N, C-alpha and C positions, 0 to 999 in steps of 0.2 A: 103561436110565439115560441114553444118548446121546438118546434121544427126548425123555424129560422135560425135558433140558436144552434141546434143539432147540425144543420147545414153549414152554418158558419165555421163551428168547431171542427168539422171534418178535414178541412185544408189544414188546419193547426195540428190536428193529430196526424196526418199524413206525414207531415215535415216532422213532426217527434219521432214516428217511426224511422223514418229516412235517416236522421241524427242517430239513433240509436242502432240501427243495422250498420251505419258507416263505422262507427265507435268498435262495434263487434267486430267487424272485418281488419280493422287497425289492431286490436287486441290479439287476435289470432295470429296476425302476422308478426306480430312484436314477441310472441311466447317462444316461437322456432329459434327467432335471432338470439334470444336472452339465452336459449338453451345451447346454441351454437357456441356462443361466447363462453359458458360455462362448461363447455366439453372438456379444455385441457385438464380444468380441477377435477371434473369428473373421472377422466381417464388415470388422474394419478392417484384418484381416491379407490378406484377398484372397479370391478366389470358392473356392480349393482348400477353405480352412475352413469353407466355407459350403454347407449343405444347401438350395440354393433350389429350388422348384418350378417347372416350366416352362409357358409361357403357352399356353393352348390356342390352336388354329390359328385359331380363331373372331374372338379378341381381339387377334392379332399386329397386324394392321394399326393398330387403333386406339391400341394400347400403344407401338407404334412411334413415330406422332405424339407422344403424350405424354412418351415417352424424349426425342424431339429438343427438345420445349418444355423439359424439366427440365433438359436439357444446355446449351439457350440462356441460361436462367435462372443456373446455375452458372458457366457463361462470365462472363455480364456479372458475376457476385459476385466472381471471380477476378479480372478485369480493373479493376472500379472499387475501386481501393486506392490514392488517393490519400495516405493516412496513410504506409505503407510506402515510396512515392517520395519524400515531403519528408523522411522519416528518412533514407532512405538518401543523398540528397542533403545534408542537414546535417550526417550524422554524418563525411563526409569533412572538412568545414571546421570541426567540432568537434574532430576528432581532431589537427589541425594547431593550432587554437587553444590545445587542453590542453597540445599539447608546448611551444609557447611560454609559456605560462604557467608548466609546471612548471619550466621552465627559469630563469624569472625568480624563480620562488617559491623555489627551490632558492638563488639569489644572495640573496634579500631574507633567508631563515632564517639564512644563515650570515654575516649582517653586524649582528646585534643589531638587529631591528626593534623598534618602539616597539608598546605593547600594541593601538594604534589600529589601526597597520598589520596587526598580527596578525589582529583584528576583521574589518579589513576583507577580509584575504586569505581568513580562514575564510568570510565570508559568499559572497565569490566562489566558491569550490569546492562551499558548500554549495548556491549555486545551481545552478551545473553539475548537482550530483546530483540536485537537484528535478526538471531538466529531462530527465536521464536516466532518473528514476523514471517519469515521465509516459510517455516512449517505452517503458520496459518494459512497462508497464500495455496501452498501445497495441499493441503486438507479441504479448504474450501474447494479448489479445483476439482480434486477427487471425487468430493461428495455431489458436486453438481452432475460428472460423469455416472455415478451411481443412479442418482434420481433420474438421470435421462433412461438409463436403461431399466429404471422400476416402470418408466410411463410405457416404454415399449412392451414390457414383459404384461402390465395390465392390459393394455391393447390387445395384444395375443390371446389372453386369457379369456377377454369379453368376447372375442370373435368365436374361439372354439366352444365357448360355453353356449353362444347364440347357435353354433351348430349343433350341438349335442340336443339343445330342447328344441330344435325347429320341428316343423311338422314332417319333414323329409326324414327326420331321424328313425320314424319307424321302417322306413323302406330301405335303411341301410343295411348290407350284410353284416354278419357278426365280425367278420375280420376289420370291416371299416370301421365298425363301433369301437372295438379293441384298439385301433390305430388312433382313435379321436381319443381315447382314454388316457393312451400313452402319452400323446402330445400335452395332453392337461395336466398329468402327473408331472411330466419334464417340468413345463412352466412354472407350475407349485413350487418344486423343488429349486428352481433357479430363482424364483420369488422369495424362498425363504434363504438362500445364500445371500442374495443382496439386500435382503433386511437386515441380516446379520453384520453385513458389510457399512450399512449405513449407521447401525447403532455402534458400532466400533469408531466410526469416523467422528459421531456427535461426541461419543465419550473423549476421544483423543483431543477434540476441538477445546472441550471443557476443561480438560488437564492442561492443555496448552495455555488456554486462557487463565487460569490460577496462578500459572508459574509468571506469565507475563505480569498478572496484577503484582505478584510478590516483588518482581524485579523494579517495576513502575513504582511500589511502596518504597524501597531503599533508594531508588533515583532521589524521589521526594524529599527522603530523609537526608541525603547526602546534600542536598541544594540547601536545605533548611541549616543544616549544619557549616557548609559554608559561607553562607551570608551571618550566621551568627559569628563564626570565625573572623571575617572582616570587620565587623562592627565592635568585637572586643579585642581588636588587635593590640591595643594600647592599655588593656586592662589587665591586672595582675589574675591569672588564671589557674595558679599552682601555688604551692607554699615553697618559700626560698630553699636552697639546697642545704642551710645551716639549721632549718626547723626540724623539730622532731616527727611533724605529720608525715613526711614524704618516707622517711624510715620506720613508721610505724609498723609497716608490713613486713612480715618475717621473711628472710631469705627462701626457707623451703616454701612457703607460699609462693612467691615470686616465681621458683624454681617449677613449682607446679602447674602455675597459669600460663608460664613460658612453654612448658611441656605440650599442656593441652591446645594453646594456640597453635604451637607447630603441628599437631596431629591434626586439628583440622585444616590445615593449609596445606598438608601431604594429601589428605583425603579429597581435597577439591582439586588437586593437580593431579591424583589419579584419575579420578572421574573424568576429567577433563581430556587427560590424554587418551584415555579410552573411547572417548566419543571421535578424538581426532588422530587416529591413527594412520587414515590415508594422507595428512597433512604433513606427518614426519616422513612419509615416503617422497611426497614432493619437496621437501627442504633438502633430504639427502640427494634427490636430482639435481636441485640447483646448485649443491655444493660440487657434486662432479661435473656439471657444465662448467661453472666458473674455473674450477680448477684446470680442466682440459684447455680453455680458452688462454688461461694465465700461461701456461706452460708452453703452448704453442706461440704466443706473442712473445714471451722473452726468448725463446729459441730465434725467432725471426730478426728480433730486433739484434742480438748477440751477432748474428751471421753478418750484420751491416758492418761489423768494424767498430773502432773506437767513436770518439769524437762525441757528437750529440746523441747518437743512438744508443751508446753504451750508457751515457748519462739518464736517457729516460729508461733503459733496462732495468735501472735499479728498482724501480718499482714492481718488478716481477721477481725478484731475486727470493723472495719468499713465498712462492704460489700457495703451498698447503696454507700458512696462516693468513694470506689474503683470502683466499677461498671461504674458509672458515669464518672469518670475521663478515664476508658479504653476507653469507648463507645466513649468520645470525642475526644481521641485521635487517634481511628479510623477513625476520619473524613477526615484525609489526604487520605486516601484509598477511602472511600466511597464518598467524593466529590473532585474531583481531580481539579477542574476549579471554585472553588467557588469565589465570589468577595470579596473584601477587608472587607468589613462591616460585611462578613458572619464569617470570622476568628476573627474578634474583638470579637464579641458577644459571639463565640465559646470559645476563651481565658478567657472571662470575667465571664462565667459559670462554667468553669472548676478551676478557680483561687480558690475559698473557699474550694471545697473537696480536690483539690491537696495541698493545705497548711494544712489541718488537716490530710492527709496521711503522706505527708513527715515530719510533726512537730513530729508524732512517730517514724519515722525511724532514724533520725539524731541524733546527739550528742545534748545534752542541751546546750551547749556552743555555739552550731552553730545557735540557734532559734533567736539571733537578726539579723545575717546576712540573715536568711530567711525571717524575718518581712521586713527588706529592700529591698529586691529583689522582694517582692511581691508588695511592693509601686510602685517600679522602673517598674516592669511589668505593672501595672495600667496605669502608666504614659505614657508606651510606646504604650499600645493599644489606649489613647487617641491620640498620635501622629499619630498612623496609620491611625485613621479616619481622622485627619486632615491635612493628608499628603500634600492635594494638596492647603492647606492654607500657603503661605511660612512663613508670620508673627507669625501667631499662632504656628506652629510647631516647628519655631526656638527659641519663647521664653519658650516653654514646654521643647526644649531640652536644653536651658541654665539654666532653675531651675531644671532640672534632674541631669546636670553634675554638679551644684554648691552644691546640696543636697548631691550626691553620695561622693563629696570630703569632705564635713563637717561629714558625717558618718564614712567613713573611717579613716579621722584623728582621731576623737573620741574612735574608735575601736582601732586604734595602741596606743593613747594614756593610754588607760586603759592597755592595752598589758604591756606597758613599766613600770606602775607603780606596776604590779603584782598584781592587784585587779580581774583579769580575769584567774585564773587557766586552764579552758579549752582553753584559746588561747595561753596560754605558751605551753598546749600538741600539739597543731597542728602548728607546725612550717610552715607546707606548707601553710596554710589559712592565718598566719602572713606574709609570703613571698608575697602569692597573693594580700594582701591587700596593701602592698608598693608599687607595680607595679599598683593598680587599682588606688591609691592615685595621682600616677605622671600621669596615663592617664587621671582621671577625671579632673584635674588642667589644662592639656594642651587643652583639649577638652572645658573646660569652657572658657578659655582665646582665644581659636581660634574662636568660636562662638561670644564672645562679640566683637572681631576685625574685623569681618565678614569674615573668612575664613569657611563658614558654612559647605561646603562639608567634610572640613578636620575634623569639629566637629564631623559631623554625622559619618564619616568612623570611628574614635577613638570611640566615645561613643557606638555605636552599636556592634562594635567588641568585648568592653569589656563586655556590658551587657549581649550580646548573649552567649558568652562564660561562662559567670556566671552562666545564666541559663542553659545553656547545662550541665556545671559541676553539678549542684545542682541534674539536672532531674537524670544524670547517676549515681551520689552516690544513689540517692533514689532508681534507678533500680536496682543497684548490691545490695542494702541492702535486696530489695524485691526477687530476684532471689536466693539470699543466704539463706533467710527464708524460700523459696519453696523449695529448695534443702534439707534443714535440714528438713523440713515437711516430705519431701518422702523418706528420709533415716529413719524416725521416723515411718513409717507405712508399714504394709505387703504390698506386698510381699519383699521389699528391705530389711527390717530389718532383714529378716531370711537367707540372703545372709551371706556366711563367710567371704568375704571379707569386708562386711560392719561390722560385728562384730568384728573382729582384726584389722580394719584399719579404723575406721570412723574417726577419727582426721586426719588422711593422707588424707582420700578424700576429707573432708571438707576443708583443708588447699589448696590442689590442686586446686579444683573448686574454691575457692575465689580468688586464683591468676591468673588464667584464666579470670576470670570474670574482675578483677581490669585491667588487661592488655589488655583485649576486650574493656572496657570502655575507657582507655587513648587513645588507638588508634581511637576509633570512636571520642572522644573529639577533639583530632589532627587534623582530617580530616575535622571536623565541623569549627574548627577556621580556618583553611586554606581555607574552602571555603566561610567563612565570610569576610577574607582579601582578596578573589579574588586572592588567589595564589596554590589552588589545582591545576586547570588546568595548569597553567604553572610548577609546580613541578612535576606533572605527565609527562607533556610533555619533561622535562629534563630528568627526570629518564628514560623513555624510549628510548631517544637519547642516554643516557649513557649505559643503558643496549643493545644496538643495535650497541656498537661500537666493530667491529671485532678485534679479535687477532689471532694470529697465522701465517704460514707461507706454502706457496705452497697449496696443496689441504686440509691441515687441518687448517681450519678456524672455529671459533666460537665466539660467542658475550660474553661481559660480562654478559648478562642476561643467557645466556646458562649456563656459570659456576655457577652462583648464583643458578639457577634451579638445576643443578647437584648436589650442595652441601645441598639444601633442600631436595632433594630426599634421599641423603644419610641418612642424618640427621633424615628425618622421618622414612626411616627403621629401624634405632636404636629403635626409639621410639615405633615404632610400635610392634617390637620384644620384648622390655621390655614389652610393655602392654600384650600381649600376652602370656609370659611366667607367667607373674605376674597372671592373670586370671586362667592358667593351675594351678597354684601351689597353688591358694587360692580357686576356684571353682571346678575344674575338678578332680585332683588328690586326694583330700580326700573323693569325691563320688564315686572312683572306685578303684577295687582292682587288684593292678599291681604288679609285681615282683619286689623285691628290686633293685635299681637301674635304674628301667627302666623309669622312670619319668624322671630322669636327662638326659637320651639319647634321649627322645622325645623333651625335652626343648633345648638341645643342636642344635638337627637336626633343630628344628623349627626356632632357632637364625640362624643357618647357611643359611637355606633356604631364610628367608626373607632378610638377607642381600645380599644374591646371586641376588636376583630378585631388591632389590634397587639399587644395583652396575650395574646392566645391565639397569635399567630404566635411571639411572642417565647418563649412557653412551650413550643410545638414545637421552636423552636429548641435549646433547653435540653434535649430529648431526652425530655421527658415525655410519657408515653401519655395523650392527652387522655381516653380512656373512664375512667382510672383519675382523671384528674382530675376530673371529671364527678362520679364518685363521692364522691370526698372533698370536693367542693363541697356535694355533697347532705348528705353528714353533718355538714359544718361549718355548713350554713345551718339545720339543727335547733338548735344550739347557739348559732349567732348570734340566731337568732328569740326565743330566752328570754333571753340575756344583752344583746343591744343590740336590745332592742325599741323603743325610743325611736328609734335612730338609724335600723333598717330603716324605722319608720313615717314620719319624715320623708323618707327617700329614695324610699318608694313614693308618696308626698304629693307629692314634686317631679315624679314623673313624670305621675300623675294632671293635677297643673296644667300640665303641659307640653302633655297629650293633650285634657284636657277642655276647658282654659282657661277656668276660672270668673275668675280673675285673670291678667292679662298684664302683660308689662313695659309701662310707660308708664300703666297704669290708676291712677286717683286712688281710692284705699280709705279706708274709716274702721274703724279696729279698737282697740277699748278705749278710745274717746275720744281716740284719735290719728289724725290724717289725714295723708296724705301720698302720694307717688308712688311705684308699683313700680319699681325700677331696674335689679333683677336677681333671677333664680329660679334657684338652686343646686340641689346635690346633696342639702345636709340644710336650708338656710335661705335665706330671701329678703330682701333689702334694699329697704328702704320709708324714702325720703328724706321727713322733714317739711317742714313749712311753716317752721319755725324754722332749718332748715339741718341740724338733726341727721340722723343716720340710724339706724334701728330695724331690727335684726335679729331676724325672726320665723320660729320654725320652719315648715316647710312643712305640718305636722301642724295648727297653730295656723288656717291658712288654709283646711283642709279642714275641719276639726271644730268650729271656733268660728262665730260670725256674724258675718261680713263685709260691709259696706256697701261696694260697688262703685259708684261714682259715675259710671262709664263703660264699663259692660261693654257694653251694645248701642249706645250713641252716647255722643258729649261733652256732650250737653245738660245742662244743671242748673238747677233752679228754685231761687231765693233769695228768702227773704220777708225783706222790711226794715219794722219798726216804726217808726211815724209819730204823736208826740203833739202835738195843737194844742189852743190853748185853746177853751173853750165857745162864745162867742162868735161863732166862724166858720160861715161858710157852707158845710156839708158837702158839697155837690154841687159847688160850686167849688174845694173842696179836692182833691175825687178827680179832677176834670179836671185841675188843676193837676199831680197828682202823677203820673198817667197821660201828659200831654204832656212832663214833665220827663224820665221814664224812657225814654219812645221816643226823645227825642232825645240819648240816650248813645250813642256809637259801638259801645260792645261789648255793648250790650242788643240781643238778635232782636227782630226786627219781627214775625217770626211764630213761635209764636204771640205775640200783643202781651201788652205789660205791663199788668196790672192793678191798681187801687188800690181797696180795701174797706174799709167802715166797720165795724171789730170789736165796738167798744162805745162808751159815751157816758156821760157823768154830767153835773152841772151845771156842772163845771168844765173838762173835757176831752173831746175825741173822739179815739178809738184808732183808728188807720188801720193798715193792713198794704199795703205794696206788693210785688207778687209778680211778678217776671220771669225771663226764661230767658237762658242765655247760654252758649255751647258753648267758653269759655277756663276749663275746670275749674282749671286750674293758678293761676290769676289772680284766682280769686273773692273773695278778702279785699279787693283792690285794686278791682275792680271794684264792689264792695258802697261801699266808701269813697267814689268817684267819685260815685256816684248819690247817697248821703247828701250831699256838700258841693253838688250841684247842687240837690237838695231844700231845703236850708236856704238857699240863695240866693235862690231862687224864691219861698219864703215869705215871705222877709224882703222883697223886692221888691213883694209884694202887701200888705205890713202884717199879716200872718197870724202870730200869736206861738205858738212851739214851746215846749210845757212840758216 
């Protein structure tokens, strides 16, 4: 019994052994795989984790030279690190600068700053974050490069360690052993340098992250203050000017605080300029480049002489001032995160040359307004520097609003009594002055009553919108002058479109500039009032509203974009046809009427592309549209046969051109000139002045006499009947000579006079002549008839 159980268990035991053996084989195969996967990590951790093969004895010398070359390359890579050195040097300066900025920002945030100061402060800290982000990217890239070199060094060390520890090492000559040791020493020294470089990069990354966290903390604080500012806009936030609390602080303490604040701002500015020395050189280069261009352009325009060129050259009369202003305006791009004191000094330096330039460009009646805005701008610069001093900033704002109300009231009073004709001509300026007077008074009262945030909000919005309006007005005048100067110098002055439509181009360009300036001004005002983001968000939500039913759904924005696309296609079509007619057709030789066909086909092609683009904007699948159009085409072919026939006939007329615009045709007893070939019908102007609308299908299917298909030559037959006793040969010579003497009768082929028939009482002649003025054939025939009658009467030949 036991033997049977033993014999029965043997197959099961064999099966179990097979399974165990297979599992062991799989496990043994998996171990190398996992080891291979972990090889990169082991290589990065050091030679102990790497099983590198030893170098054969015959290759040690060559591999040693190769190793030294690789080590020199790695050492050069580790030492050639200008980015890390620059960051390491600038980081110390940026840390001190950020400390000064942070202290000044804390004082400003605790003194009820205006929205503009908050925006400016936010831009400063965001600029710091942008610079730190660039440093982060550079350090991360450099760290990855160092770690890659460390992995190479670890592999080299493992290889040479394996060579030194191999069994063949005992057979090495002494010099070869020394060479292996030198290679290992060089590898370890390079590894030490790489590790030091890595530690430095990690330290810099940590310090940069700390400064980025500081900047982010300040931005979050600025955003919190801005939200609180908007929530408490109509809440009293300060004591009234007549209260004792406002003046409780001594004058000496205010002076000390102001001095401390100014010192911290100077420290921040000094640190910033120390880090941005190269940007100062860039700005100097911009100034010189703009100055040289303005000098060249001014001389070029003055060389053209008076008139429009000299008028346009007025914008280049002060090249140094203009170049200085443009170079200072470029500071926004050159110094993106400059401190507050920098912008105050930048505005103060640009104030005088900007005033000189704008005074040349604006209307003389606006000069008092310009002077007032210059004073207000200077006071704003002082308020910007003293933004962290609540009392000083508030007093300056109160004086500024009071002065503004007095000035605007005086301006309106002069306009009412009629002593300022310039003000009466500028109704828009007067309307703006009335609004400004109300805002100045409300802001002044709000500041006096303790509603400082409201006063700052109103005063800043009013003055900034006025500054921007003046700047855009001057910019439009400058660009208008530049355009006028460009149209006055070659090669544009030689263009036919400029010669024939100069006034039109100037008017259209001025309209575009004015509307662009208005849109920019409106966007700036919305941003000043902190309304641009809500308005844009509301517009996005409105344009995202779905309209439609079922599968056909589209948004209001899609409808607007579709309309704009179709409208733009019409504008592009008009522009292309205008340029073809003004610049291309006069320079090329085309067959009569071909230019009209080209223009119409360009018009149709642009409209079709615009329509398809508009449909695509709506979200329709163009493949479905093709199927739909094909299905509708069958129905249209039956229901609108006449219209489709006329449309296709119009295309045939445009391509085959049996009848062209300008041809003189005769159709059904009516004779006239083709003025237009449209989509459905053509317009023919008859000789009596009326206009005949002819379906295009009639011009294709019916018999049409085209007097000017190949050329504009036309033969005219004029019958003449004289009395029987006259000499026939003499009459023929007289008729031919009279016809040849007419200026609008062609000499080739020459006119002919023929005797058609005769009887005992009359001779019937016919004068046949050619003319190339088909449009005025009736007048030519009348002139010739009068000349023949006079010639026959002079010879005494009677006309019957």
